[in-house]
Each structure stands twice: as structure tokens, then as C-alpha cells.
C-alpha positions in Angstrom: 7.7 35.1 40.6 6.3 32.0 40.9 4.5 32.3 37.5 8.0 32.6 35.9 9.0 29.4 36.8 9.7 27.0 33.8 9.1 23.9 35.7 6.5 22.7 38.1 6.4 20.1 40.7 5.4 17.6 38.5 7.9 18.1 35.9 11.6 16.6 35.8 15.1 18.5 34.7 17.5 16.5 32.8 19.6 16.6 35.5 16.7 14.7 37.6 16.5 12.1 35.1 20.1 11.6 34.9 20.3 11.1 38.7 17.3 8.9 38.8 18.7 6.7 36.0 21.9 6.3 37.9 20.4 5.6 41.0 18.7 2.4 39.2 21.9 1.4 37.8 23.5 1.5 41.1 20.8 -0.6 42.7 21.0 -3.0 39.7 24.8 -3.2 40.4 24.6 -3.7 44.0 22.1 -6.6 43.5 24.7 -8.2 41.2 24.8 -11.3 43.0 21.2 -11.9 42.5 21.6 -11.3 38.7 24.4 -13.3 38.5 22.9 -16.3 40.0 20.0 -15.7 37.6 22.2 -15.7 34.8 24.2 -19.1 36.0 20.7 -20.7 36.6 19.4 -19.7 33.3 22.8 -21.0 31.4 22.1 -24.3 33.2 18.5 -24.5 32.5 19.3 -23.7 28.8 21.9 -26.3 28.7 19.6 -29.1 30.0 16.9 -28.1 27.5 19.1 -27.9 24.6 20.4 -31.6 25.5 17.2 -33.3 26.7 14.7 -31.4 24.0 14.6 -34.2 21.0 15.3 -32.4 17.7 12.2 -32.0 15.6 12.3 -33.4 11.9 10.4 -31.7 8.7 9.4 -33.5 5.8 8.3 -31.1 3.2 6.7 -31.7 -0.5 6.1 -28.7 -3.0 4.2 -29.1 -5.9 2.6 -27.1 -8.5 -1.1 -27.2 -9.3 -2.6 -26.2 -12.5 -6.2 -26.7 -12.8 -8.1 -27.6 -16.0 -9.4 -25.3 -18.4 -11.3 -22.5 -16.6 -14.1 -21.6 -19.2 -12.0 -18.2 -20.3 -11.8 -17.0 -16.6 -7.9 -17.7 -16.9 -6.8 -14.2 -18.0 -9.2 -12.2 -15.8 -8.0 -14.2 -12.9 -4.2 -13.6 -14.0 -4.9 -9.8 -14.1 -6.7 -9.9 -10.6 -4.1 -11.9 -8.9 -2.1 -8.5 -9.5 -4.4 -6.7 -7.0 -5.0 -9.6 -4.6 -8.7 -10.6 -6.0 -10.0 -13.8 -5.9 -12.5 -14.4 -9.2 -12.9 -18.3 -8.2 -16.3 -17.5 -6.8 -17.6 -15.3 -10.1 -17.9 -18.1 -12.5 -16.0 -21.1 -13.8 -15.1 -24.4 -12.4 -11.4 -23.1 -11.3 -9.7 -19.9 -10.7 -6.4 -18.3 -9.3 -7.0 -19.4 -5.8 -8.6 -23.1 -6.8 -5.5 -24.4 -5.0 -7.3 -23.3 -1.7 -9.7 -26.4 -1.9 -6.8 -28.8 -2.1 -5.3 -27.0 0.7 -8.5 -27.2 3.0 -8.3 -31.1 1.8 -5.0 -31.5 3.6 -6.7 -30.5 6.8 -9.7 -32.5 6.6 -10.5 -35.4 8.8 -11.0 -38.0 6.3 -7.9 -37.3 4.4 -5.7 -37.4 7.7 -7.6 -40.6 9.0 -6.7 -42.0 5.5 -3.2 -41.4 5.9 -2.8 -42.5 9.7 -4.4 -46.0 8.7 -2.3 -46.4 5.9 1.0 -48.8 6.4 4.3 -47.4 7.7 5.9 -50.7 6.8 5.1 -54.4 6.8 4.4 -54.7 10.4 3.3 -51.5 11.5 0.6 -48.8 10.8 1.5 -44.9 10.9 -1.1 -44.5 13.5 0.6 -47.0 15.5 4.1 -45.7 15.0 2.6 -42.1 16.3 1.3 -43.7 19.2 4.4 -45.3 20.2 6.9 -42.6 19.7 4.2 -39.8 21.6 3.5 -42.3 24.0 -0.1 -41.9 24.2 -0.8 -45.4 25.2 0.4 -44.2 28.8 -0.7 -40.7 28.4 -4.4 -41.7 27.5 -4.4 -45.1 29.9 -6.7 -43.8 32.2 -9.4 -42.9 29.3 -9.0 -45.9 26.8 -6.8 -49.1 26.6 -4.9 -48.1 23.2 -2.8 -51.7 23.8 -5.8 -53.9 22.9 -6.9 -51.9 19.9 -6.3 -53.3 16.3 -6.3 -50.3 13.7 -5.6 -52.7 10.6 -9.6 -54.0 10.7 -11.8 -51.9 8.5 -12.8 -48.6 9.7 -16.4 -49.7 9.4 -15.8 -52.1 11.9 -14.1 -49.8 14.5 -15.6 -49.6 18.3 -16.7 -46.0 19.4 -13.6 -45.7 21.6 -11.0 -46.7 18.6 -12.8 -44.3 16.3 -12.5 -41.3 19.1 -8.8 -42.2 19.3 -8.4 -41.8 15.4 -9.9 -38.4 15.2 -8.2 -37.5 18.5 -4.6 -38.2 16.9 -5.8 -36.8 13.8 -6.6 -33.6 15.5 -3.0 -33.7 17.2 -1.5 -34.1 14.0 -3.2 -31.3 12.1 -2.8 -28.6 15.3 1.0 -29.5 16.0 2.5 -31.4 13.1 1.1 -30.5 9.6 1.6 -27.3 7.9 0.2 -26.6 4.4 0.7 -23.1 2.5 1.2 -21.1 -0.3 5.0 -19.4 -0.6 3.7 -17.1 -2.6 -0.1 -16.1 -3.3 0.4 -15.1 -6.6 2.0 -18.7 -7.7 0.2 -22.0 -7.8 3.0 -23.6 -5.7 1.8 -25.5 -2.3 4.4 -27.0 0.3 3.0 -29.3 2.5 5.0 -29.8 5.8 5.0 -32.5 8.3 7.3 -32.0 11.3 7.8 -34.9 14.2 10.2 -36.1 16.7 10.3 -39.4 14.6 12.4 -38.8 11.4 10.8 -42.1 9.4 7.5 -41.1 10.5 7.5 -37.7 8.9 8.8 -38.7 6.0 6.5 -41.8 5.3 3.4 -39.6 6.3 3.9 -36.6 4.2 4.2 -39.1 1.1 1.2 -41.0 1.9 -0.9 -37.9 2.8 0.2 -36.1 -0.6 -0.5 -39.3 -2.4 -3.8 -39.6 -0.8 -5.1 -36.1 -1.0 -3.8 -35.4 -4.8 -5.3 -38.6 -6.2 -8.8 -37.8 -4.6 -8.6 -34.1 -5.6 -7.8 -35.4 -9.3 -10.7 -37.8 -9.1 -13.0 -35.2 -8.0 -12.1 -32.4 -10.4 -12.9 -35.0 -13.2 -15.6 -36.8 -11.7 -18.5 -35.4 -14.3 -16.4 -35.9 -17.2 -15.3 -39.3 -16.4 -18.9 -40.4 -15.8 -19.9 -38.5 -19.2 -17.0 -40.6 -20.7 -17.9 -43.9 -19.4 -21.6 -43.2 -20.5 -20.5 -42.2 -24.2 -18.1 -45.4 -23.9 -21.0 -47.6 -23.2 -23.3 -46.0 -25.9 -20.3 -46.6 -28.6 -19.8 -50.2 -27.8 -23.6 -50.8 -27.9 -24.0 -48.9 -31.1 -21.1 -50.8 -32.5 -22.6 -54.1 -31.6 -25.8 -53.2 -33.2 -23.9 -52.2 -36.3 -22.2 -55.3 -36.7 -25.4 -57.2 -36.3 -26.7 -55.1 -39.2 -23.9 -55.7 -41.5 -24.0 -59.2 -40.9 -27.9 -59.5 -41.6 -27.2 -57.5 -44.8 -24.7 -60.0 -46.0 -26.9 -62.9 -45.0 -29.8 -61.3 -46.9 -27.6 -60.6 -50.2 -26.4 -64.4 -50.1 -30.3 -65.5 -49.9 -30.7 -63.6 -53.5 -27.2 -63.6 -55.3 -28.2 -62.8 -58.7 -32.0 -61.0 -58.2 -33.8 -60.3 -61.2 -34.1 -56.6 -61.5 -37.3 -56.9 -62.8 -38.6 -58.7 -59.7 -38.5 -55.6 -57.1 -40.1 -57.8 -54.4 -36.6 -60.0 -54.4 -34.6 -56.9 -53.2 -37.0 -55.9 -50.7 -35.1 -57.9 -47.8 -31.6 -56.7 -48.9 -32.8 -53.0 -49.1 -34.1 -53.1 -45.5 -30.7 -54.5 -44.0 -29.0 -52.0 -46.3 -30.7 -49.1 -44.2 -30.1 -50.5 -41.3 -26.5 -50.7 -41.9 -26.6 -46.8 -43.1 -28.7 -45.7 -40.2 -26.7 -47.3 -37.7 -23.5 -46.4 -39.2 -24.4 -42.7 -39.1 -25.6 -43.0 -35.4 -22.0 -44.9 -34.6 -20.4 -41.9 -36.3 -22.1 -38.9 -34.3 -21.5 -41.4 -31.0 -17.9 -41.8 -32.0 -17.6 -38.1 -32.6 -19.0 -37.0 -29.5 -16.5 -39.7 -27.7 -13.5 -38.0 -29.1 -14.9 -34.5 -28.0 -15.5 -36.0 -24.4 -12.0 -37.4 -24.0 -10.5 -34.0 -25.1 -12.7 -32.3 -22.5 -11.8 -34.8 -20.0 -8.1 -34.2 -20.6 -8.7 -30.4 -20.4 -10.6 -30.8 -17.2 -7.9 -33.0 -15.4 -5.7 -31.0 -13.1 -1.9 -31.0 -13.4 -0.3 -31.9 -10.3 3.6 -32.0 -10.5 5.7 -32.6 -7.8 8.7 -30.3 -7.3 10.5 -31.5 -4.0 9.8 -34.3 -2.1 11.4 -35.4 1.1 14.5 -37.1 1.4 16.8 -38.1 4.4 18.3 -36.5 6.0 15.5 -34.2 6.6 15.7 -30.7 7.7 16.2 -30.7 11.9 14.8 -28.0 14.1 16.5 -28.4 17.5 18.0 -25.9 20.3 22.2 -26.1 20.0 23.6 -26.1 23.2 25.3 -22.8 22.8 22.2 -20.9 21.7 20.0 -22.4 24.4 22.6 -21.5 27.1 22.5 -17.9 25.6 18.6 -18.0 25.5 18.7 -19.3 29.1 20.8 -16.5 30.6 18.7 -13.9 28.7 15.5 -14.8 29.8 16.3 -15.6 33.3 18.3 -12.3 33.3 15.2 -10.3 32.3 12.9 -12.0 34.7 15.4 -11.1 37.7 15.8 -7.5 36.4 12.1 -7.1 36.4 11.6 -8.7 39.8 14.1 -6.5 41.3 12.4 -3.1 39.6 9.1 -3.8 41.2 10.6 -5.1 44.3 12.4 -1.7 44.9 9.1 0.1 43.8 7.0 -1.4 46.3 9.5 -1.1 49.1 9.5 2.8 48.1 5.8 2.7 48.4 5.7 1.2 51.7 8.4 3.8 52.8 6.2 6.7 51.5 3.2 5.2 53.0 
């Protein structure tokens, strides 16, 4: 009966699947010349790419960042790190992920501009070196005349076109060369990598960027305590000057009446006034000095510790396509493309025949 059939017209048996698979294999084998030609072409292209593509050098600096006193949030942040929770925004001036701030600084336009405009050597800036090996003066010749620009002048004196070139170069560095990451989110180790075709440029730019950003971050983190420390130091110097003057005035008043008659109180009035001035000023000076020492301790506690672990050294890490690797990749890529082209070509031919 028709209802007892196990397979309908839309279903395939294993035998049909095997036959269909075999037909495809035979078809591809029959097109071995095309596949061989594609493979040989891929090998040749892969070899050319590996020969003419310049290696990329990677300069990497890793450092550990330890923020200052977090005001009691340190232990809570440590526990929160186990479940991946950021408590930095819940209070305190620093937290587990406070290092994210410095990571964003590395990508900021200001820091990149400062690094690019810093010297590469005695005769050249880093931005000049970048433009030279990237050949931007030729690529952008239709838009700007880079050869006539002097990047050694103060940034405030840059014309609009020159300032735009600096911004565009910084954008290229941010997108194609710079990498800032934490190898492990639970740790405070930060890794800054700069990749470039110019080995010397990659090393120097990495060092300049790390130096500028870390110094800026350190100054920013301690700005309030530094200002407070400067004010207290100025007050301490002023009060100490007044105290010295009071001591001198007291000594002068005492010398005027060296052997005052104890029965005549008016003779010791001036001396007692000067003595009170010395005592009052001395008490004020003692409190100011005490606050000054507390401020110094607070300043040291708030200062972040940035300790370099690894810095770039020659020879730098190389990223390149080896000859054999390029030939294998080229053969595989062109081979796969040829197989896909033959597959869709046969499907199209079948469709035309059925139509």
C-alpha cells in the first residue's frame, strides 16, 4: 500500500546520499586542472606576499599600577573582583578598576599628540619619522603639503592644516598601532603595545607614550594633595618668619631693661608683651607644622605606584608571514575559492538544464 512506504519523494536513502556525494567527488576530480591551477596560483601569491610584505615590530611595556589609599574600599573591591564587580564608582578615589582611567589616557588625543611631537632623535620628531616610513606626504599630497610643515614649533602656532595632520596621524596610531589592555582583569598589570614597520620608531614611541601618560596620571592623582601641601608649606614658612621676628623683638625688649626692678611692673610690660607674642606664634607654628607633616603623609599615601615590569628592548618581537606559511595559506585560500566556484557553477548548470 502507498501508506506503508517508509520514505516519501522528499526524503533520501543512505544509498542516494552516498551516490550524490560520490558524484560530487567525481565532478571535482574531473576538474583537477582548475583546482591545480588555483593551488599553484595561491602558492605563488602567498610567496609574493611573504616576500614583499614588511614585518611588523611590536614594542611592549608592562607595568603594575597600585593606586593610593582607597579610603577603606580596598578590601571590598578585592572581594568584588572575585565576581567581576566594579566598586570604583561606589565611593572612594580609587578602586579595583581604577587602572581603566589610565588605559583611556593612553588612547586620548592629548597624550598621543604629545608623544608624536616629542623628539625621536636630535634631528627628527616622532611624527616626522611616522610620516616618512608611512609615506603620508605622498598619500596626502593632493590634500596638504606636509613637506612644508614644521612640527617643531609650539603647538599653539600650528595652522589649521598642520593641526589636522597631527590629529589624523594620532587617529591612525590609535586604530592601527596602539594596543592597551589588562592581561588579567583581576590584576593591576597593564600592557601597552605599539606595532609598526619601523623597529626604532616603535620602541621610542612606546617609551615616550608610557613616560608621558604615567607622569600625567601621577600628577593628576596627587593634584589636590599637592596643592594642600604647598599651601601648608607656605603658611609654615610665613608663621616661622613671624616667630623669628617675635623672638628678636622679645630679645630686644629684654636687653633694654636687663635688670628690671621687680617692684616696678611697668618696666617689664614690653618684655611680657613680646614674650606672649613668642608663645602665641610658637603655638600656631607648632600646629601648622603638625598639619604639614600629616599632609605629607597623606600625599605619599595618595601617590599611585607605577612600577615598570618589562620595557621594549632590541630586537623587538616580529610579526611576519614566513615563506612556507604564506605558500600554504595561499594554496588553501585559492583552493577553497576554486572549490566554491565549481560548486556553484555546477548548481547553476543543473538549474539551467532542469529549466
